[in-house]
ZAMARGU-4260 file (C-alpha; in steps of 0.2 Angstrom, whole numbers, plus 5000, padded with zeros to 4 digits):
<rodrens>
0) 5509/5457/5504 | 5507/5457/5485 | 5509/5439/5480 | 5523/5436/5467 | 5520/5418/5461
5) 5534/5408/5452 | 5526/5394/5443 | 5537/5379/5439 | 5535/5361/5432 | 5546/5350/5442
10) 5547/5337/5427 | 5556/5350/5417 | 5563/5362/5429 | 5576/5351/5436 | 5579/5340/5421
15) 5597/5343/5415 | 5596/5329/5401 | 5600/5338/5385 | 5595/5323/5373 | 5578/5331/5368
20) 5572/5316/5357 | 5555/5320/5350 | 5543/5307/5357 | 5556/5301/5369 | 5552/5292/5385
25) 5559/5296/5402 | 5574/5285/5399 | 5579/5295/5384 | 5575/5312/5389 | 5576/5312/5408
30) 5564/5319/5421 | 5566/5332/5434 | 5566/5327/5452 | 5559/5336/5468 | 5575/5333/5478
35) 5584/5343/5465 | 5574/5359/5469 | 5587/5363/5482 | 5589/5377/5494 | 5600/5386/5481
40) 5587/5385/5468 | 5574/5392/5480 | 5586/5405/5486 | 5588/5411/5467 | 5569/5410/5465
45) 5566/5421/5480 | 5580/5433/5474 | 5570/5435/5458 | 5556/5443/5469 | 5545/5428/5472
50) 5534/5426/5487 | 5526/5409/5482 | 5531/5394/5471 | 5517/5385/5462 | 5523/5367/5460
55) 5513/5361/5444 | 5510/5343/5441 | 5515/5335/5458 | 5500/5324/5460 | 5500/5307/5452
60) 5493/5307/5435 | 5492/5296/5420 | 5507/5292/5409 | 5510/5281/5394 | 5521/5269/5405
65) 5509/5267/5419 | 5493/5268/5410 | 5484/5264/5394 | 5495/5274/5381 | 5480/5276/5369
70) 5471/5287/5382 | 5486/5296/5388 | 5492/5313/5380 | 5510/5311/5376 | 5523/5299/5384
75) 5523/5309/5400 | 5504/5312/5401 | 5494/5327/5406 | 5497/5333/5424 | 5478/5337/5424
80) 5473/5318/5421 | 5474/5314/5440 | 5475/5295/5444 | 5477/5296/5463 | 5473/5312/5472
85) 5482/5306/5487 | 5499/5302/5479 | 5514/5311/5472 | 5519/5308/5454 | 5532/5294/5454
90) 5542/5302/5439 | 5548/5316/5450 | 5554/5306/5464 | 5572/5301/5467 | 5566/5286/5477
95) 5548/5281/5471 | 5544/5272/5487 | 5548/5288/5497 | 5540/5300/5485 | 5528/5308/5498
100) 5542/5311/5510 | 5552/5319/5496 | 5537/5331/5493 | 5535/5335/5511 | 5554/5339/5512
105) 5551/5351/5497 | 5538/5360/5507 | 5549/5362/5522 | 5563/5368/5511 | 5552/5380/5502
110) 5545/5387/5519 | 5563/5388/5526 | 5568/5399/5510 | 5554/5411/5515 | 5542/5406/5501
115) 5525/5399/5501 | 5519/5383/5493 | 5505/5382/5479 | 5499/5366/5471 | 5485/5362/5460
120) 5468/5356/5465 | 5459/5348/5450 | 5441/5347/5455 | 5432/5345/5438 | 5439/5329/5431
125) 5451/5315/5433 | 5460/5302/5422 | 5449/5289/5414 | 5459/5276/5424 | 5458/5284/5441
130) 5460/5273/5456 | 5467/5278/5472 | 5479/5266/5480 | 5486/5279/5493 | 5469/5285/5500
135) 5469/5286/5519 | 5460/5273/5529 | 5441/5275/5529 | 5441/5285/5513 | 5429/5279/5499
140) 5437/5280/5482 | 5429/5290/5468 | 5416/5280/5459 | 5418/5265/5471 | 5399/5267/5476
145) 5393/5272/5459 | 5378/5264/5450 | 5383/5265/5432 | 5366/5261/5426 | 5361/5279/5432
150) 5365/5292/5419 | 5364/5305/5433 | 5362/5303/5452 | 5369/5315/5466 | 5375/5298/5474
155) 5387/5295/5459 | 5404/5303/5457 | 5403/5302/5438 | 5391/5304/5424 | 5387/5289/5414
160) 5380/5285/5397 | 5371/5268/5400 | 5371/5256/5386 | 5385/5265/5377 | 5403/5259/5375
165) 5417/5272/5375 | 5422/5274/5357 | 5431/5290/5352 | 5434/5293/5334 | 5452/5287/5335
170) 5461/5271/5340 | 5461/5267/5359 | 5469/5250/5358 | 5463/5237/5371 | 5455/5250/5382
175) 5437/5246/5388 | 5424/5257/5396 | 5407/5251/5397 | 5396/5261/5400 | 5405/5276/5394
180) 5408/5290/5407 | 5406/5308/5402 | 5422/5317/5396 | 5430/5330/5407 | 5426/5345/5395
185) 5407/5342/5397 | 5407/5331/5382 | 5391/5321/5385 | 5394/5308/5371 | 5403/5291/5370
190) 5412/5298/5355 | 5424/5312/5360 | 5436/5318/5347 | 5455/5321/5349 | 5451/5340/5352
195) 5441/5335/5368 | 5449/5331/5385 | 5446/5312/5380 | 5459/5306/5393 | 5448/5313/5407
200) 5431/5310/5415 | 5420/5323/5423 | 5416/5323/5441 | 5398/5324/5447 | 5394/5338/5459
205) 5375/5336/5459 | 5371/5346/5443 | 5360/5337/5431 | 5367/5344/5415 | 5355/5335/5403
210) 5340/5338/5414 | 5340/5357/5413 | 5355/5359/5424 | 5344/5355/5439 | 5355/5356/5455
215) 5353/5342/5468 | 5363/5348/5483 | 5353/5341/5497 | 5358/5330/5505 | 5377/5335/5502
220) 5382/5325/5486 | 5395/5312/5488 | 5408/5321/5477 | 5408/5336/5489 | 5413/5326/5504
225) 5427/5317/5494 | 5434/5332/5487 | 5434/5341/5503 | 5444/5326/5511 | 5457/5329/5497
230) 5458/5347/5501 | 5460/5344/5519 | 5473/5330/5516 | 5485/5342/5506 | 5482/5357/5518
235) 5489/5346/5532 | 5505/5344/5522 | 5508/5363/5524 | 5501/5369/5507 | 5498/5388/5508
240) 5487/5390/5493 | 5478/5380/5480 | 5477/5385/5462 | 5460/5378/5457 | 5460/5371/5439
245) 5444/5376/5429 | 5435/5382/5444 | 5421/5389/5434 | 5416/5371/5428 | 5412/5366/5446
250) 5397/5373/5454 | 5401/5388/5465 | 5390/5381/5479 | 5403/5367/5482 | 5417/5380/5485
255) 5405/5391/5496 | 5403/5375/5506 | 5420/5368/5506 | 5432/5383/5508 | 5424/5388/5525
260) 5426/5370/5531 | 5445/5371/5526 | 5447/5388/5534 | 5440/5381/5550 | 5457/5371/5552
265) 5468/5381/5540 | 5462/5399/5541 | 5477/5405/5530 | 5475/5394/5516 | 5471/5403/5500
270) 5462/5399/5484 | 5466/5405/5467 | 5453/5401/5453 | 5455/5398/5435 | 5440/5407/5428
275) 5437/5414/5411 | 5420/5421/5412 | 5419/5439/5419 | 5401/5437/5423 | 5405/5424/5436
280) 5419/5433/5444 | 5409/5440/5458 | 5400/5424/5461 | 5416/5414/5463 | 5424/5428/5474
285) 5409/5427/5485 | 5410/5408/5486 | 5427/5411/5495 | 5441/5413/5482 | 5455/5425/5486
290) 5460/5428/5468 | 5454/5424/5450 | 5463/5423/5433 | 5462/5439/5423 | 5465/5430/5407
295) 5451/5437/5395 | 5454/5454/5401 | 5471/5460/5406 | 5481/5446/5399 | 5473/5446/5382
300) 5474/5465/5381 | 5492/5466/5386 | 5496/5453/5373 | 5487/5463/5360 | 5496/5479/5364
305) 5513/5470/5363 | 5510/5459/5348 | 5495/5466/5338 | 5497/5485/5340 | 5482/5487/5350
310) 5481/5505/5358 | 5489/5506/5375 | 5476/5518/5381 | 5464/5503/5381 | 5473/5496/5396
315) 5463/5508/5407 | 5446/5499/5401 | 5453/5482/5407 | 5456/5487/5425 | 5441/5497/5426
320) 5430/5483/5419 | 5432/5472/5435 | 5429/5487/5447 | 5432/5483/5465 | 5438/5466/5461
325) 5454/5472/5452 | 5464/5470/5468 | 5460/5451/5467 | 5463/5447/5449 | 5479/5437/5445
330) 5489/5445/5431 | 5501/5436/5420 | 5509/5435/5403 | 5514/5417/5403 | 5508/5401/5411
335) 5508/5382/5406 | 5492/5385/5395 | 5498/5401/5386 | 5511/5403/5372 | 5528/5409/5377
340) 5532/5428/5375 | 5548/5424/5365 | 5539/5412/5354 | 5535/5416/5336 | 5517/5415/5340
345) 5518/5430/5353 | 5531/5443/5349 | 5548/5433/5346 | 5558/5441/5360 | 5556/5442/5379
350) 5563/5459/5379 | 5548/5466/5369 | 5536/5462/5384 | 5545/5472/5396 | 5532/5486/5396
355) 5518/5474/5397 | 5526/5465/5412 | 5529/5482/5420 | 5510/5486/5419 | 5506/5468/5425
360) 5517/5469/5440 | 5514/5487/5446 | 5497/5493/5441 | 5488/5486/5456 | 5490/5478/5473
365) 5484/5461/5465 | 5496/5446/5463 | 5506/5443/5447 | 5513/5426/5440 | 5528/5422/5430
370) 5531/5405/5423 | 5549/5397/5424 | 5559/5402/5409 | 5549/5417/5406 | 5563/5428/5414
375) 5575/5419/5403 | 5566/5422/5386 | 5561/5403/5384 | 5554/5402/5367 | 5544/5386/5368
380) 5547/5382/5350 | 5553/5364/5352 | 5546/5349/5344 | 5544/5339/5359 | 5532/5325/5353
385) 5514/5326/5357 | 5516/5345/5358 | 5523/5351/5342 | 5528/5369/5337 | 5515/5378/5346
390) 5524/5391/5356 | 5521/5382/5372 | 5533/5372/5383 | 5525/5355/5383 | 5516/5348/5398
395) 5513/5331/5390 | 5531/5326/5385 | 5548/5322/5394 | 5559/5337/5390 | 5573/5348/5395
400) 5571/5367/5393 | 5587/5374/5386 | 5585/5391/5395 | 5582/5384/5412 | 5596/5371/5410
405) 5608/5386/5406 | 5602/5395/5421 | 5603/5379/5432 | 5620/5374/5426 | 5617/5356/5432
410) 5611/5361/5449 | 5622/5376/5453 | 5609/5389/5448 | 5623/5401/5445 | 5617/5407/5428
415) 5635/5406/5421 | 5629/5398/5404 | 5616/5411/5400 | 5618/5422/5386 | 5621/5441/5388
420) 5603/5444/5382 | 5596/5431/5395 | 5606/5439/5409 | 5599/5456/5405 | 5581/5450/5404
425) 5583/5440/5420 | 5590/5456/5429 | 5575/5466/5422 | 5563/5453/5430 | 5573/5453/5446
430) 5572/5472/5448 | 5554/5473/5443 | 5547/5459/5454 | 5558/5465/5469 | 5550/5482/5467
435) 5533/5475/5465 | 5535/5464/5481 | 5544/5477/5492 | 5538/5494/5487 | 5524/5500/5498
440) 5517/5512/5485 | 5514/5496/5475 | 5509/5484/5488 | 5498/5495/5498 | 5496/5512/5489
445) 5483/5521/5478 | 5484/5521/5459 | 5480/5535/5448 | 5479/5532/5429 | 5486/5546/5419
450) 5482/5541/5402 | 5466/5551/5400 | 5475/5567/5404 | 5488/5566/5391 | 5489/5578/5376
455) 5501/5582/5363 | 5519/5575/5365 | 5512/5558/5372 | 5506/5545/5360 | 5492/5536/5369
460) 5493/5522/5356 | 5511/5517/5361 | 5513/5524/5379 | 5505/5521/5395 | 5507/5531/5412
465) 5501/5530/5430 | 5505/5535/5447 | 5507/5524/5463 | 5507/5533/5480 | 5508/5527/5498
470) 5512/5540/5512 | 5528/5550/5506 | 5532/5536/5493 | 5527/5542/5475 | 5531/5532/5459
475) 5528/5538/5441 | 5527/5523/5430 | 5528/5526/5411 | 5530/5512/5398 | 5534/5512/5380
480) 5526/5499/5368 | 5534/5507/5353 | 5548/5499/5343 | 5558/5515/5343 | 5565/5527/5356
485) 5553/5541/5360 | 5552/5558/5369 | 5536/5560/5379 | 5528/5574/5389 | 5518/5567/5404
490) 5505/5578/5411 | 5499/5576/5429 | 5482/5584/5431 | 5476/5594/5446 | 5464/5580/5451
495) 5479/5568/5453 | 5487/5580/5466 | 5470/5580/5475 | 5466/5562/5474 | 5483/5557/5480
500) 5484/5571/5493 | 5501/5575/5485 | 5509/5592/5488 | 5517/5601/5473 | 5535/5599/5478
505) 5546/5613/5471 | 5562/5603/5470 | 5563/5584/5468 | 5575/5570/5466 | 5569/5557/5453
510) 5577/5540/5452 | 5572/5526/5439 | 5571/5511/5451 | 5574/5499/5436 | 5591/5506/5432
515) 5596/5515/5448 | 5599/5531/5437 | 5594/5549/5441 | 5581/5555/5429 | 5582/5574/5423
520) 5567/5584/5419 | 5555/5578/5432 | 5545/5591/5440 | 5530/5590/5453 | 5523/5607/5451
525) 5510/5603/5438 | 5521/5606/5423 | 5523/5593/5410 | 5537/5580/5413 | 5548/5577/5398
530) 5556/5559/5397 | 5565/5549/5384 | 5561/5531/5384 | 5570/5518/5373 | 5560/5505/5363
535) 5550/5492/5373 | 5556/5499/5389 | 5549/5506/5405 | 5553/5518/5419 | 5548/5517/5437
540) 5552/5534/5444 | 5553/5537/5462 | 5550/5555/5465 | 5557/5562/5482 | 5556/5580/5489
545) 5573/5589/5491 | 5571/5598/5508 | 5579/5615/5508 | 5595/5616/5518 | 5593/5625/5535
550) 5603/5641/5537 | 5617/5640/5549 | 5615/5652/5564
</rodrens>
């Protein structure tokens, strides 16, 4: 099955408060709840084509109300500044005292809806005020047995700067940290800046970074054992996959040790790694990861084609660059870290990314991710507070997203308040993702890139074309990145027929699966195929042989 992952942030996803006061707290701006992710909401997510839901920010993290506000980013805090790995964030619970039970109920509802559950595993760093009050009996807390007089020891869970007080170049109020711990983004100084991950501290996996990056992994470092216990705890809750935050900042040896141990008890649990260094892809795949982000390759390039007029033909180089790993690279155009497609920083309209999204969803067997609101053209151009106008939906502030609120309609999830353009965009995503999820030519089939074979009548700077084939199922996919309607001639070379073991059918029926309309001018005899594509649109053409009618006797 091709994973179609729908990422949602519970804090904003079911927040129906429309106050939207910049720098407002939870009381003013509201906060979404796990219980409001209802069977109806999950039904609509599945109907969009999703197979998985990534619940982002469910583990307890620092907030300005519960922690020192001077070392918390925004009123709501970063969901990646974990304060207790064994707890659910109280903000997203209807009844704080039953927050774990509410999360467990969400897992059951998600599974009942036929969807799988993904949550974050944040192994590189924790909040500066980390302290687990909910850890199981017999589990030692992170840092509980550390000797802060040692700058480095594989026995410690943190890195220390002995004799130095934590003193960043901004006001931290009455917060005290002596000696200073090393900051999460490998900032080995007691004076991080506001551009650093100053609200977090880095975990120590036995790598002596200031000692030539010497690896001291024997005996197994304390942090390895404790992080394995955390993975095991959540896997027992029925989690189907972990999205591993900043995996490349944690030594691959830990994952090669931990993932098989998890698979001993939970063989089907998958691991999706956030990794931005292509030179490390093979290493982390070999360590046990099922999938890795394709951010610096396919994401960056598809964005460039969409918004910077990069040549479409360069898409070929991006999938070829990762070789046999292509089927294990996660494609996306949005997530919580990236700017919204419809923002003024990307391309200003969700519709303009339709060709890029078609490529991302159908080029390979690999998974594809969309971020809640992407299918509605969410702009991410609000001034939330800590997060200003940056084209992103803030993960640091209490906020309600107008696009999701219009779709959710106070929990009805009927879409009645969506604009015509939003409805059309969501329908496109629904059709595209359902095709990507259910069509065997995409989930299991071969891909043949047609770009190299195109000649006159096909603008390789603006159009891209490829074939997908499984058994008798043949799809011709053509996308148009041009801002105007174009007539194109698509050539299928002899090598494509050979590679795909595809007969040259004399008579065919051609249907655009995105619109359900018949397509004229399609031939499968080796002649050029003439098509008309509107601006910023795609065609997924199912080509079927028309069998000759048998003569009556």
